[in-house]
Structure formats: structure tokens, C-alpha cells
C-alpha positions, 0 to 999 in steps of 0.5 A: 855837618862837615868839620869845616866850621870846626877847622875855621874855629882854629884859624889864627891859632899857631899851636893848639893843644888837644886833650885827646881821650880816644873817643870820637869827639876829641878825635874830630877836634884833633883832626880839625886842629891839625888841618888848621894848624899843622903844629897842633899837638894832641895830649892824652892823660894816661891815668889809672882809670883810663881804659887801655883800649882808649889809650890805644885808640888815641894813638891810632887816631894820631897816626891817622891824622898825622898830629904830634902826640904826647902821653902824660902819665900820672896816678890820680889815686894819690889824691884822697879827694878823688879816691874817696869817691864822693859825688864830686869825684869828677871835679877833683879828677878834672881839676888835676887834669886841667892843671896837667894840661896847663903844664903841658901847654906851657912846656909845649908852647901851646896857645890854646887848650881844647877838649872834645866836649860837644853841645849835648854835654852842656845841659847837665850839671857836670862838675868836671866841666866846671873844673876844666873851664876853670883851667882855661880849657875851651870846647870848640865842638860846643862853641860851633854848635855840634852835637854827638850826631853831627860829630860822628857824621863829620868823623866818618866823612874825615875817615877817622876810625874813631867815628864808630867807637861806642861812647865810653867813660873812665873806669871809676864811673863803674864804682858806686859813690862811697866805695873807694876807687883803687887800682885793683878795682879799676883793673878788675872792672876793665878785665871783666868788661873785656870778657863780656865784649869778647863773648858777645857782639855788644859794644857798650858794656858796663860792669858795675863793681858793687861789692868785694865779690859782686857786680852788675852788668849793664848793656843797651836794653836791646842787647840784654837778651844776647848777654843773658844767653852768653852768661853761662860762658861768661860767669866762669871767667868773672868768678876767676877774677873775684866776681862770684855774684853777678847780676844783669840789669834788665833795665839796660845801660844807663849813664851814671848807672853805678849809683842806680838802685 
């Protein structure tokens, strides 16, 4: 599937605002928005739980497309309902994000706010999506019926470097519910995951922050052997940042795995 249907979705829009995360989904939406409406603008929320590599990827995508880009920075950890890390954490995160996007849209005179939610995201109960809908954010990928595979195919055809980026999620998703989200824990997780990726060829890495000195590493099941073989060199670095007790989950990576027993 090409991006043509997505481009058509934006016809008649003078200035769409694209919530750009740095992943392939919102990158394709930004590409289509810019093709249909040259005055389109991409906005990236730079909050504490956003991996730095995602921010860099968002900037790279905008340079490739030629779309106007704005970064809005804020500290979501100031919201106690979020940092307490109850199972509705994503709702509070996206409620704040939706409000920030609405403010940006009013200031930038945008006529619609869109995100990168695709068809495959719609099946689960996702309170974060509910919060974005309440803020008036629309999802063109889902509305035209594009799922993840079609998104990657269209992004490759468009020449977007984000087309090969592994799926990612915010750093707070590495912290089990009930364990407080802090800036220090988010930073430690990010450094630990970078260490694992640099020591291996594994693209999808999750370091679950399970205790003050403990962590569990998840990678795709087919990469578990490679990770185990590299743990000798990785362990010293992880100990240096406070993870003295590290296990590898041999069941493999699972979305939402921070809360898996």
C-alpha cells in the first residue's frame, strides 16, 4: 500500500499539526501531511520519558521531509497522578499531551491535530488513546485502514529512514505499576538499554527496572541466545549504573512486560 490514500485524507486541510514521536507511524503521517499541505507542522513532545534517540529520529524525519518542526518540552513527572504509576498512567500522560497539543495548535493556527495511531493499535483497551480522542486528536492511519505492515511498506517507498526503526515506547513502560516513575529511574533504564544495544546487534531491547538494584532484560525470543552470550561484557556496565542483579527473560520480549511475573 502506498501513502496516496493517506495524502488524500489531508486534502482540504491548510495546516495540519502532526504529533511526531520519532517512530515510523507518525513519520509517515507527517510525510503525507506535508505532501498534501505544505504548511503542515510537526510537533514533538520532549518529556522525561521520551528516549533521546526518539527525539533525534523525529528531527531527522522532519529534515528528510522538509516539514516545519517544533519541540515542546515539559516535565510530566510533576503530575502526581502520572508519577505514582498506577495502571492508568498512560491516561494521565496522554491527557497532558493532548492539552499541550491543543495549545500548540491554537498558537500555530493548525486546523486539525493528528497522530500515528494505526489500525492495529485499535483493538486493545488503551486509556491513552481515549485521552487523545477526548482532546480531539485524529488518527488518519487508522481511518484509512493502514496497519503496521502497510505503514512500513509505504514509509520505505517514501524513502523515510524511520521505516526500519524498531517499535519503541516511552521509558516509563519499563517500570512496573506501583513503582514510582522518577527521572533517575528513567535515565538509568535509557543508559542500560543503550549499553545492551551497543554490545549486541539487537534492535528491540527492554530493560525492566524491577528494584533499586535489580533489572530484567527482554529481547525478541530469537535474540535471547545472542544476549546471553554477551552478558559477560554487559554486566559490568550495568553494575556501574546500579543494576547488580540482572536477569534475562528467556521467554522473550512482550509488550507490557514490565508487569509480567
